[in-house]
MDAnalysis code that builds the backbone (N, CA, C; Angstrom):
import MDAnalysis as mda
import numpy as np

u = mda.Universe.empty(663, n_residues=221, atom_resindex=np.repeat(np.arange(221), 3), trajectory=True)
u.add_TopologyAttr("name", ["N", "CA", "C"] * 221)
u.add_TopologyAttr("resid", np.arange(1, 222))
u.add_TopologyAttr("resname", ["UNK", "UNK", "UNK", "UNK", "UNK", "UNK", "UNK", "UNK", "UNK", "UNK", "UNK", "UNK", "UNK", "UNK", "UNK", "UNK", "UNK", "UNK", "UNK", "UNK", "UNK", "UNK", "UNK", "UNK", "UNK", "UNK", "UNK", "UNK", "UNK", "UNK", "UNK", "UNK", "UNK", "UNK", "UNK", "UNK", "UNK", "UNK", "UNK", "UNK", "UNK", "UNK", "UNK", "UNK", "UNK", "UNK", "UNK", "UNK", "UNK", "UNK", "UNK", "UNK", "UNK", "UNK", "UNK", "UNK", "UNK", "UNK", "UNK", "UNK", "UNK", "UNK", "UNK", "UNK", "UNK", "UNK", "UNK", "UNK", "UNK", "UNK", "UNK", "UNK", "UNK", "UNK", "UNK", "UNK", "UNK", "UNK", "UNK", "UNK", "UNK", "UNK", "UNK", "UNK", "UNK", "UNK", "UNK", "UNK", "UNK", "UNK", "UNK", "UNK", "UNK", "UNK", "UNK", "UNK", "UNK", "UNK", "UNK", "UNK", "UNK", "UNK", "UNK", "UNK", "UNK", "UNK", "UNK", "UNK", "UNK", "UNK", "UNK", "UNK", "UNK", "UNK", "UNK", "UNK", "UNK", "UNK", "UNK", "UNK", "UNK", "UNK", "UNK", "UNK", "UNK", "UNK", "UNK", "UNK", "UNK", "UNK", "UNK", "UNK", "UNK", "UNK", "UNK", "UNK", "UNK", "UNK", "UNK", "UNK", "UNK", "UNK", "UNK", "UNK", "UNK", "UNK", "UNK", "UNK", "UNK", "UNK", "UNK", "UNK", "UNK", "UNK", "UNK", "UNK", "UNK", "UNK", "UNK", "UNK", "UNK", "UNK", "UNK", "UNK", "UNK", "UNK", "UNK", "UNK", "UNK", "UNK", "UNK", "UNK", "UNK", "UNK", "UNK", "UNK", "UNK", "UNK", "UNK", "UNK", "UNK", "UNK", "UNK", "UNK", "UNK", "UNK", "UNK", "UNK", "UNK", "UNK", "UNK", "UNK", "UNK", "UNK", "UNK", "UNK", "UNK", "UNK", "UNK", "UNK", "UNK", "UNK", "UNK", "UNK", "UNK", "UNK", "UNK", "UNK", "UNK", "UNK", "UNK", "UNK", "UNK", "UNK", "UNK", "UNK", "UNK", "UNK", "UNK", "UNK", "UNK"])
u.atoms.positions = np.array([
    [94.918, 249.051, 115.666],
    [94.877, 248.883, 114.083],
    [94.866, 250.364, 113.096],
    [95.719, 249.757, 112.315],
    [95.591, 251.703, 111.230],
    [94.273, 251.214, 109.648],
    [93.512, 252.470, 109.985],
    [92.112, 252.507, 108.817],
    [93.649, 252.791, 107.880],
    [93.691, 252.366, 106.869],
    [94.227, 252.357, 105.488],
    [93.665, 253.355, 104.648],
    [92.167, 253.640, 104.704],
    [90.876, 254.194, 104.407],
    [91.459, 255.404, 104.389],
    [92.212, 256.117, 105.256],
    [91.437, 257.130, 106.503],
    [93.415, 258.155, 105.839],
    [94.234, 257.203, 105.718],
    [96.062, 257.128, 105.557],
    [95.689, 257.874, 104.053],
    [96.589, 259.549, 103.616],
    [97.143, 259.683, 103.001],
    [98.741, 259.491, 103.023],
    [99.579, 259.754, 103.605],
    [100.860, 260.116, 104.072],
    [100.992, 258.698, 105.347],
    [102.651, 258.368, 104.399],
    [103.496, 257.630, 105.202],
    [104.434, 257.813, 105.177],
    [105.159, 258.054, 106.921],
    [106.931, 258.356, 107.094],
    [107.384, 257.608, 107.262],
    [108.273, 257.020, 106.603],
    [108.949, 255.666, 107.416],
    [110.458, 256.349, 108.229],
    [110.974, 255.623, 108.700],
    [112.748, 255.938, 109.453],
    [112.990, 254.671, 108.366],
    [114.507, 254.564, 108.142],
    [115.571, 253.834, 107.994],
    [115.807, 253.087, 108.393],
    [116.609, 252.844, 109.448],
    [117.799, 252.620, 110.260],
    [116.825, 251.470, 111.429],
    [116.944, 250.297, 111.719],
    [115.791, 249.684, 111.679],
    [114.060, 249.580, 112.086],
    [113.611, 249.991, 111.481],
    [112.719, 250.162, 110.233],
    [112.052, 249.801, 109.457],
    [112.657, 250.038, 108.152],
    [112.861, 249.701, 106.959],
    [114.230, 248.720, 106.415],
    [115.774, 249.434, 107.363],
    [117.007, 247.938, 107.568],
    [116.867, 247.616, 108.111],
    [117.288, 246.494, 108.263],
    [118.539, 245.681, 110.178],
    [118.857, 247.134, 110.892],
    [118.650, 247.315, 111.942],
    [120.259, 247.995, 112.835],
    [120.837, 247.260, 113.377],
    [120.993, 246.185, 112.408],
    [122.362, 245.050, 113.139],
    [123.496, 246.193, 112.712],
    [123.044, 246.466, 111.331],
    [124.566, 246.702, 110.618],
    [124.744, 247.262, 111.755],
    [123.958, 248.539, 111.360],
    [124.529, 250.194, 112.690],
    [124.703, 249.912, 113.906],
    [124.856, 248.500, 115.392],
    [125.090, 248.291, 116.622],
    [126.070, 247.583, 116.081],
    [126.121, 246.805, 115.095],
    [127.779, 245.473, 114.952],
    [129.076, 247.035, 114.454],
    [128.609, 247.971, 113.547],
    [128.970, 248.692, 112.828],
    [130.066, 249.653, 114.594],
    [129.037, 250.099, 115.028],
    [129.688, 251.110, 115.837],
    [130.228, 250.752, 116.919],
    [129.576, 249.300, 117.668],
    [130.105, 248.665, 118.289],
    [131.662, 247.396, 118.811],
    [131.463, 247.156, 117.035],
    [132.454, 246.393, 117.306],
    [133.781, 246.676, 116.117],
    [132.920, 246.847, 114.742],
    [133.881, 247.114, 113.870],
    [134.418, 248.330, 113.952],
    [134.036, 249.389, 114.595],
    [134.927, 250.898, 114.326],
    [135.712, 250.479, 115.605],
    [135.271, 250.107, 116.352],
    [136.403, 249.917, 117.929],
    [137.442, 249.095, 118.132],
    [137.595, 248.278, 117.291],
    [138.220, 247.276, 116.450],
    [139.057, 248.340, 115.556],
    [138.735, 248.816, 114.714],
    [139.372, 249.708, 113.579],
    [139.840, 250.992, 113.853],
    [139.581, 251.630, 114.650],
    [140.168, 252.351, 115.776],
    [141.717, 252.021, 116.714],
    [141.129, 251.457, 116.976],
    [142.273, 250.573, 117.997],
    [143.880, 250.051, 116.674],
    [143.388, 249.535, 115.907],
    [143.988, 249.298, 115.505],
    [145.098, 250.111, 114.266],
    [144.212, 251.347, 113.990],
    [144.746, 252.149, 114.236],
    [145.862, 253.376, 114.653],
    [145.132, 253.245, 116.099],
    [146.718, 254.137, 116.885],
    [146.360, 253.088, 118.059],
    [146.606, 252.260, 118.138],
    [147.599, 251.358, 118.075],
    [147.464, 251.277, 119.637],
    [146.076, 250.552, 119.811],
    [145.215, 251.476, 121.274],
    [144.847, 249.556, 121.697],
    [144.526, 249.743, 122.842],
    [143.528, 248.795, 123.734],
    [142.341, 248.246, 122.941],
    [141.334, 247.346, 122.262],
    [139.939, 247.478, 122.539],
    [139.369, 248.363, 123.580],
    [139.599, 248.124, 124.462],
    [138.917, 248.038, 125.350],
    [138.725, 250.471, 125.640],
    [140.434, 250.735, 125.939],
    [140.315, 251.590, 125.568],
    [139.778, 253.037, 123.995],
    [139.632, 251.958, 123.167],
    [139.004, 252.385, 122.062],
    [137.710, 252.298, 122.131],
    [136.849, 251.159, 123.293],
    [135.322, 251.189, 122.898],
    [135.362, 251.953, 124.045],
    [135.597, 252.375, 125.080],
    [135.887, 253.666, 126.563],
    [135.792, 254.921, 125.670],
    [136.793, 255.646, 124.648],
    [136.340, 256.334, 124.061],
    [135.537, 257.140, 122.888],
    [135.220, 255.929, 122.927],
    [133.935, 255.529, 121.719],
    [132.594, 256.134, 122.047],
    [132.429, 254.753, 123.214],
    [131.132, 255.534, 123.739],
    [130.993, 256.853, 124.416],
    [132.103, 257.145, 125.551],
    [131.860, 258.124, 126.210],
    [131.257, 259.491, 125.043],
    [131.751, 259.349, 123.878],
    [131.294, 260.232, 122.877],
    [130.170, 260.013, 122.155],
    [129.756, 259.286, 122.060],
    [128.037, 258.584, 121.340],
    [127.263, 259.376, 122.773],
    [128.050, 258.911, 124.021],
    [126.363, 258.817, 125.252],
    [126.844, 260.566, 124.778],
    [127.805, 261.013, 125.157],
    [127.835, 262.373, 125.202],
    [126.891, 263.473, 123.947],
    [126.570, 262.457, 122.901],
    [126.171, 263.757, 121.542],
    [124.785, 262.816, 121.394],
    [124.488, 261.574, 122.149],
    [122.985, 260.430, 121.879],
    [122.323, 261.901, 121.499],
    [121.039, 261.570, 120.210],
    [120.507, 262.235, 119.970],
    [120.587, 263.337, 119.222],
    [121.662, 264.011, 119.305],
    [121.806, 265.541, 118.389],
    [122.359, 265.617, 117.106],
    [121.860, 266.505, 116.394],
    [122.511, 265.669, 114.646],
    [124.169, 265.784, 115.071],
    [125.050, 265.811, 115.572],
    [126.674, 265.721, 115.560],
    [126.436, 264.045, 116.167],
    [125.522, 263.819, 116.735],
    [125.470, 262.280, 116.535],
    [125.895, 261.156, 115.713],
    [124.818, 262.056, 114.801],
    [124.216, 261.375, 113.100],
    [125.738, 261.904, 112.435],
    [126.326, 262.434, 112.562],
    [126.987, 263.552, 111.488],
    [128.338, 262.923, 111.325],
    [128.315, 261.776, 110.127],
    [129.871, 260.968, 109.585],
    [130.904, 261.923, 109.363],
    [130.972, 262.968, 108.816],
    [131.645, 264.019, 108.949],
    [132.051, 263.900, 110.231],
    [131.450, 264.353, 110.848],
    [132.159, 264.377, 112.966],
    [132.889, 263.603, 113.854],
    [132.141, 262.828, 112.732],
    [132.954, 261.251, 113.499],
    [134.438, 260.486, 112.798],
    [134.027, 261.280, 111.029],
    [135.425, 261.162, 110.986],
    [136.495, 262.237, 111.262],
    [136.252, 263.327, 111.744],
    [137.305, 264.263, 112.255],
    [137.646, 264.009, 113.387],
    [136.664, 263.214, 114.213],
    [137.007, 262.872, 115.708],
    [138.185, 261.707, 116.344],
    [137.711, 260.599, 114.800],
    [139.051, 259.185, 114.968],
    [139.703, 259.588, 114.146],
    [139.774, 260.575, 113.317],
    [140.272, 260.391, 112.556],
    [140.405, 259.503, 111.481],
    [139.532, 258.891, 111.268],
    [139.506, 257.795, 109.930],
    [138.161, 258.273, 109.626],
    [138.503, 257.511, 108.032],
    [137.598, 257.604, 107.128],
    [135.810, 256.549, 107.154],
    [135.135, 257.501, 107.639],
    [134.110, 256.975, 108.259],
    [133.241, 255.882, 107.270],
    [132.954, 256.644, 105.881],
    [131.579, 255.870, 105.922],
    [132.513, 254.488, 104.635],
    [134.365, 255.420, 104.530],
    [134.750, 253.758, 103.953],
    [134.621, 252.772, 104.956],
    [134.733, 252.809, 106.221],
    [135.293, 251.386, 107.424],
    [133.648, 251.398, 107.161],
    [133.023, 251.705, 107.007],
    [130.954, 251.515, 106.639],
    [131.301, 250.605, 105.514],
    [131.659, 250.844, 104.196],
    [132.193, 249.612, 103.258],
    [132.317, 248.795, 103.618],
    [133.125, 248.910, 104.410],
    [133.406, 247.126, 104.988],
    [132.846, 246.024, 105.035],
    [132.076, 246.641, 105.594],
    [130.570, 245.954, 106.396],
    [129.578, 245.375, 105.808],
    [129.210, 246.451, 104.582],
    [128.170, 246.406, 103.494],
    [127.221, 245.110, 103.792],
    [128.066, 244.072, 103.260],
    [127.590, 243.330, 103.204],
    [126.744, 242.786, 104.040],
    [126.277, 243.271, 105.342],
    [124.988, 243.678, 106.663],
    [124.720, 244.528, 106.380],
    [124.156, 244.927, 105.514],
    [123.284, 246.045, 105.684],
    [122.248, 245.440, 104.532],
    [121.241, 244.819, 105.585],
    [119.905, 244.274, 105.702],
    [118.356, 245.281, 105.227],
    [117.861, 244.642, 104.125],
    [115.853, 245.469, 104.472],
    [115.213, 243.883, 105.611],
    [114.392, 244.677, 106.770],
    [114.097, 243.726, 107.613],
    [112.931, 243.072, 106.730],
    [112.528, 242.208, 107.090],
    [111.116, 241.029, 106.845],
    [110.225, 241.837, 106.750],
    [108.852, 241.654, 105.365],
    [108.181, 241.970, 104.700],
    [108.701, 243.304, 104.397],
    [109.698, 244.340, 104.720],
    [109.558, 245.715, 104.733],
    [109.332, 245.957, 102.930],
    [110.055, 244.944, 101.890],
    [109.774, 245.666, 100.029],
    [107.990, 245.366, 99.872],
    [107.659, 243.847, 101.088],
    [106.301, 244.235, 100.654],
    [105.408, 244.809, 101.238],
    [105.797, 245.359, 102.331],
    [104.640, 246.148, 102.828],
    [104.836, 247.859, 102.163],
    [106.137, 248.130, 101.735],
    [106.530, 249.363, 100.469],
    [105.523, 248.875, 99.046],
    [106.055, 247.962, 98.095],
    [105.174, 248.235, 96.812],
    [103.835, 247.926, 97.248],
    [103.392, 246.699, 97.539],
    [101.426, 247.543, 99.533],
    [101.345, 248.919, 98.964],
    [101.705, 249.686, 99.146],
    [101.679, 250.932, 99.603],
    [101.274, 251.331, 98.362],
    [102.165, 251.713, 97.649],
    [102.367, 251.811, 96.680],
    [100.871, 252.014, 96.199],
    [101.246, 250.461, 95.862],
    [100.034, 250.440, 94.361],
    [98.267, 251.054, 95.416],
    [98.488, 251.218, 96.271],
    [97.673, 251.796, 96.936],
    [97.279, 253.709, 96.692],
    [98.675, 253.812, 96.546],
    [99.023, 255.240, 95.837],
    [98.625, 255.893, 97.139],
    [99.460, 255.474, 98.062],
    [99.925, 256.858, 99.616],
    [101.112, 257.211, 99.034],
    [100.991, 258.420, 99.801],
    [102.793, 258.601, 99.345],
    [103.203, 258.253, 100.502],
    [104.991, 257.972, 100.430],
    [105.892, 257.385, 101.162],
    [107.190, 258.233, 101.507],
    [107.217, 258.488, 102.232],
    [108.320, 259.969, 102.609],
    [109.319, 258.853, 103.640],
    [110.446, 258.788, 103.485],
    [111.496, 258.737, 104.129],
    [112.236, 260.020, 104.710],
    [111.746, 259.816, 106.015],
    [112.744, 260.727, 106.469],
    [113.135, 259.817, 107.577],
    [114.830, 260.318, 108.598],
    [116.167, 259.836, 108.518],
    [117.363, 261.006, 108.901],
    [117.104, 260.532, 110.440],
    [118.415, 261.066, 110.796],
    [120.049, 260.513, 109.882],
    [120.309, 259.955, 109.127],
    [121.368, 259.147, 108.774],
    [122.064, 260.044, 108.033],
    [123.222, 260.407, 108.156],
    [123.975, 261.248, 107.185],
    [124.436, 261.349, 106.192],
    [123.734, 262.217, 104.591],
    [123.556, 261.780, 103.872],
    [125.188, 261.255, 102.665],
    [126.503, 260.458, 103.237],
    [126.916, 259.956, 102.902],
    [126.767, 258.293, 103.171],
    [126.098, 258.625, 104.578],
    [125.479, 256.683, 104.908],
    [124.940, 256.422, 104.466],
    [123.697, 257.359, 104.278],
    [122.209, 257.483, 104.003],
    [122.480, 256.845, 101.830],
    [123.580, 257.442, 101.160],
    [123.664, 257.023, 99.581],
    [124.325, 256.137, 99.881],
    [125.295, 254.747, 100.867],
    [125.565, 254.049, 100.960],
    [124.675, 253.125, 100.963],
    [123.623, 253.266, 101.590],
    [122.094, 252.331, 102.066],
    [121.348, 252.229, 101.227],
    [121.306, 253.203, 100.727],
    [119.985, 253.314, 99.111],
    [121.134, 252.268, 97.832],
    [122.524, 253.002, 97.654],
    [123.180, 251.913, 96.377],
    [123.020, 250.832, 97.019],
    [123.037, 250.666, 98.278],
    [122.945, 248.535, 98.594],
    [121.208, 248.217, 98.654],
    [120.335, 248.842, 98.308],
    [118.858, 248.362, 98.852],
    [118.423, 248.344, 98.191],
    [118.192, 249.775, 97.061],
    [117.208, 250.114, 96.600],
    [115.749, 250.888, 96.794],
    [115.820, 250.856, 97.942],
    [114.802, 251.033, 99.082],
    [113.742, 252.494, 98.463],
    [114.828, 253.273, 97.025],
    [114.391, 254.655, 96.966],
    [113.496, 254.389, 95.855],
    [113.630, 252.844, 94.821],
    [112.264, 252.775, 94.347],
    [110.601, 252.967, 94.534],
    [111.307, 252.299, 96.011],
    [109.390, 253.249, 96.041],
    [108.864, 254.189, 97.458],
    [110.435, 254.948, 97.175],
    [110.139, 255.955, 97.918],
    [109.519, 257.500, 96.621],
    [108.453, 258.403, 97.676],
    [108.364, 259.485, 96.983],
    [109.448, 260.884, 97.286],
    [109.693, 260.789, 97.915],
    [110.681, 261.576, 98.660],
    [111.624, 261.021, 100.017],
    [113.220, 261.217, 99.999],
    [113.954, 260.992, 100.780],
    [114.725, 261.656, 101.618],
    [114.121, 262.293, 102.638],
    [114.910, 263.205, 103.188],
    [115.558, 263.118, 104.495],
    [116.717, 263.145, 104.418],
    [117.594, 263.643, 106.082],
    [117.346, 264.514, 106.696],
    [117.483, 264.300, 107.811],
    [117.579, 265.573, 109.038],
    [119.120, 266.984, 109.325],
    [119.224, 266.371, 108.471],
    [120.658, 267.105, 107.562],
    [119.744, 267.819, 107.055],
    [119.817, 267.488, 106.078],
    [118.513, 268.994, 104.731],
    [118.359, 269.701, 105.382],
    [117.411, 269.378, 107.172],
    [117.428, 270.570, 107.823],
    [117.867, 270.983, 108.717],
    [118.893, 270.764, 109.123],
    [119.994, 270.776, 109.830],
    [119.161, 270.620, 111.614],
    [118.196, 269.888, 112.006],
    [117.644, 269.242, 113.203],
    [117.305, 267.907, 112.909],
    [117.510, 267.546, 113.970],
    [117.732, 265.868, 113.947],
    [116.165, 265.155, 113.886],
    [115.362, 264.812, 113.973],
    [114.040, 264.467, 114.056],
    [113.557, 264.598, 115.371],
    [114.902, 264.370, 116.278],
    [114.280, 264.692, 117.533],
    [113.513, 266.400, 118.352],
    [113.921, 266.628, 117.287],
    [114.040, 268.239, 117.330],
    [112.274, 268.778, 116.328],
    [111.734, 269.191, 117.598],
    [110.316, 269.886, 116.728],
    [109.886, 270.409, 115.384],
    [111.132, 271.234, 116.129],
    [111.809, 272.160, 114.485],
    [111.751, 271.674, 113.143],
    [112.728, 270.541, 113.338],
    [111.972, 269.079, 112.277],
    [110.987, 269.361, 111.812],
    [109.959, 268.655, 112.286],
    [109.203, 268.210, 111.990],
    [108.013, 269.993, 111.282],
    [108.391, 270.676, 111.976],
    [107.896, 272.458, 111.569],
    [108.360, 272.403, 109.771],
    [109.925, 271.134, 109.654],
    [110.933, 271.830, 108.501],
    [109.957, 271.305, 106.737],
    [109.663, 269.166, 107.813],
    [108.812, 269.093, 106.821],
    [107.379, 269.648, 106.548],
    [106.548, 270.096, 107.033],
    [105.411, 270.344, 106.972],
    [105.318, 271.398, 105.925],
    [106.773, 272.174, 106.102],
    [106.987, 273.124, 104.926],
    [106.683, 273.080, 103.848],
    [108.212, 271.650, 103.838],
    [108.168, 271.668, 102.390],
    [106.924, 270.188, 102.151],
    [106.593, 269.355, 102.828],
    [106.180, 268.549, 101.898],
    [104.004, 268.299, 102.048],
    [103.605, 269.720, 103.234],
    [102.327, 269.791, 103.485],
    [101.550, 268.919, 103.357],
    [101.502, 268.114, 104.595],
    [100.604, 266.375, 104.694],
    [100.132, 267.324, 105.890],
    [98.894, 265.997, 105.950],
    [97.677, 266.182, 107.223],
    [98.208, 264.806, 108.268],
    [98.477, 265.860, 109.519],
    [99.508, 264.747, 110.443],
    [97.437, 264.136, 111.103],
    [96.680, 264.836, 110.190],
    [95.325, 264.160, 111.247],
    [95.215, 262.230, 109.790],
    [95.782, 262.481, 108.812],
    [95.987, 261.698, 107.697],
    [97.497, 260.723, 107.364],
    [98.136, 260.916, 108.649],
    [99.724, 259.915, 108.404],
    [99.760, 259.605, 109.235],
    [100.706, 258.671, 108.946],
    [100.767, 257.369, 109.308],
    [102.433, 257.425, 109.828],
    [103.335, 257.200, 110.877],
    [104.689, 257.351, 111.018],
    [105.869, 255.922, 111.722],
    [106.667, 255.658, 110.871],
    [106.602, 254.019, 111.327],
    [108.363, 254.707, 112.356],
    [108.845, 254.514, 113.799],
    [109.843, 254.319, 113.617],
    [110.240, 253.484, 114.967],
    [111.673, 253.149, 115.139],
    [111.851, 252.323, 116.352],
    [112.242, 252.737, 117.077],
    [112.078, 254.068, 117.565],
    [113.237, 255.379, 118.779],
    [112.284, 255.773, 119.459],
    [111.470, 255.420, 120.859],
    [110.356, 255.761, 120.813],
    [110.082, 257.637, 121.181],
    [111.928, 258.374, 121.194],
    [112.304, 259.751, 121.600],
    [111.458, 260.356, 120.432],
    [112.020, 260.236, 119.761],
    [111.538, 260.426, 117.830],
    [109.817, 260.072, 117.966],
    [109.786, 259.609, 118.194],
    [107.996, 258.970, 117.999],
    [107.463, 260.029, 118.599],
    [107.468, 260.411, 120.672],
    [107.190, 261.161, 121.176],
    [107.320, 262.755, 120.652],
    [108.209, 262.835, 119.668],
    [107.992, 264.497, 119.606],
    [106.790, 264.427, 118.088],
    [107.274, 263.575, 117.302],
    [106.504, 263.133, 116.062],
    [105.247, 263.698, 116.892],
    [104.622, 262.652, 118.095],
    [103.288, 263.292, 118.865],
    [103.019, 264.721, 119.163],
    [103.748, 264.929, 119.993],
    [104.184, 266.750, 120.191],
    [103.405, 267.670, 118.958],
    [103.847, 266.694, 117.418],
    [103.401, 267.962, 117.050],
    [101.580, 267.977, 116.560],
    [101.388, 265.751, 116.191],
    [100.164, 266.050, 115.793],
    [100.234, 264.984, 115.415],
    [101.297, 264.663, 114.498],
    [100.675, 262.841, 114.440],
    [100.135, 262.194, 114.351],
    [99.045, 262.083, 114.291],
    [97.722, 261.297, 114.624],
    [97.852, 259.392, 115.244],
    [98.970, 259.235, 113.612],
    [98.900, 257.274, 114.059],
    [100.665, 256.818, 114.341],
    [101.271, 256.278, 115.075],
    [102.628, 256.692, 115.701],
    [102.679, 255.036, 115.292],
    [103.738, 254.085, 114.942],
    [103.865, 252.355, 115.336],
    [104.890, 253.137, 115.884],
    [105.201, 251.933, 116.446],
    [107.126, 251.836, 117.109],
    [107.571, 250.293, 116.209],
    [108.601, 250.102, 116.114],
    [108.830, 248.279, 115.202],
    [109.573, 248.335, 116.542],
    [109.844, 247.162, 117.229],
    [110.481, 246.662, 119.064],
    [111.540, 246.021, 118.823],
    [111.865, 245.415, 117.399],
    [112.963, 244.784, 117.097],
    [113.460, 245.755, 115.752],
    [114.278, 246.483, 115.914],
    [114.727, 246.908, 115.658],
    [116.470, 246.493, 114.214],
    [116.880, 245.543, 115.444],
    [117.958, 244.655, 115.299],
    [117.813, 242.753, 115.386],
    [117.756, 242.921, 114.684],
    [117.665, 240.955, 114.300],
    [118.009, 240.480, 114.492],
    [119.188, 241.113, 115.208],
    [120.202, 239.801, 116.200],
    [119.841, 240.488, 118.221],
    [119.016, 240.922, 118.558],
    [118.258, 241.698, 119.753],
    [117.055, 240.745, 120.063],
    [116.107, 240.576, 120.728],
    [115.298, 240.655, 121.656],
    [114.545, 241.939, 121.339],
    [112.890, 241.866, 121.168],
    [112.071, 243.181, 121.046],
    [111.784, 244.041, 122.223],
    [111.844, 244.967, 122.277],
    [111.481, 245.350, 123.522],
    [109.997, 246.310, 122.924],
    [108.626, 246.552, 123.864],
    [107.998, 247.348, 122.977],
    [108.012, 248.443, 124.151],
    [107.423, 249.359, 123.710],
    [107.213, 250.637, 123.560],
    [106.310, 251.181, 124.625],
    [105.286, 250.391, 124.380],
    [103.830, 250.735, 125.453],
    [102.802, 251.633, 125.691],
    [103.333, 252.063, 124.522],
    [102.927, 253.628, 124.285],
    [102.571, 253.882, 122.569],
    [102.509, 253.520, 121.567],
    [102.217, 253.549, 120.252],
    [101.921, 251.970, 119.968],
    [100.731, 252.094, 118.844],
    [101.113, 251.008, 118.205],
    [102.321, 250.253, 117.846],
    [102.427, 248.370, 119.050],
    [103.967, 248.268, 118.626],
    [103.593, 246.920, 117.792],
    [104.746, 246.641, 117.039],
    [104.667, 245.564, 116.419],
    [106.678, 245.641, 116.340],
    [106.097, 243.957, 115.388],
    [107.677, 243.471, 115.321],
    [108.411, 243.992, 113.686],
    [107.197, 242.761, 112.792],
    [107.781, 243.207, 111.307],
    [106.110, 244.188, 110.824],
    [106.440, 243.776, 109.417],
    [105.405, 245.156, 108.486],
    [104.066, 244.435, 108.504],
    [104.140, 242.674, 108.747],
    [103.275, 241.297, 108.406],
    [101.643, 242.081, 108.974],
    [102.392, 242.088, 110.159],
    [100.757, 243.653, 111.369],
    [100.346, 244.642, 111.120],
    [100.503, 245.125, 110.495],
    [99.575, 246.438, 110.081],
    [100.100, 246.410, 108.133],
    [100.744, 244.770, 107.779],
    [100.076, 245.150, 105.680],
    [98.152, 245.279, 105.325],
    [98.179, 246.449, 104.516],
    [97.492, 246.928, 104.504],
    [96.457, 246.023, 103.484],
    [95.049, 245.585, 103.449],
    [94.770, 244.771, 102.703],
    [94.608, 244.884, 100.519],
    [95.078, 243.897, 99.498],
    [94.387, 245.107, 98.252],
    [93.731, 244.205, 97.859],
    [92.104, 244.640, 97.700],
    [91.118, 244.398, 96.914],
    [90.654, 244.198, 95.700],
    [90.806, 242.734, 94.830],
    [91.141, 243.175, 93.511],
    [89.235, 242.640, 93.137],
    [89.737, 242.584, 91.678],
    [88.303, 242.576, 91.184],
    [87.504, 243.317, 91.098],
])
C-alpha cells in the first residue's frame, strides 16, 4: 500500500480514473456510430467499421485523442455530439472524497490527461473537479501523449516534482509503463474504469477498483 507521509505529489488521470469511462466508451462505440450513420446515410455497421478502423489506426497517438482531428475525419462537430450525452459524465465512486482528503493533507494534485482541451473543458464544466486540483494539464499542451517519454520530461520541466515522492494513478497499463520508465515510484492502476464493465487487474501495479482502497487516514486532535 501507499505510505502517504512519504508522498508530496499526486498525478491523476481523468477518464477512467476520476471520471467513469462509461461516457467515453458509450460515445465512441454507440453514440458516434449512430449519429455518423444518420448524418452520412449509411448503415450503423458501415459506420462502426469506418470508425473502428481509424480508432485502431491511431490508438495511443496524440491524433487518437484530438477532437479536431475526429471532427475533420467524420465531418461533424465532435464536441457538440459529446454535449448531447453529457448527462453520462459522472465522477467515479469515492473520487470526491479522495481528492478532498488529499487536499486536507496538503498534497500537490496534478491532473494529467490525454483528453483534448475541448473535451476537457466540457468535463470540468460538468464535474467541477478542478476545484480540488492545483493544476490541470492536457497532453495536447505539450503536443505529446502520456505514452511518449517526452511527455514526462515536459511535465518535470514544468512542475519539478520528485518521482520518488510521487503517486501516479491511471487506468491504462501502457501509460503506467511509460511513467515507470521515467521513474515514478508509486503507480496505481484503476481496474474498473467503466462502471458498466467487469474489472481487469494489471497484475503489475497496485491494482484497485475504487479510491477507498487507498484513502489516506486523516488524523484529528
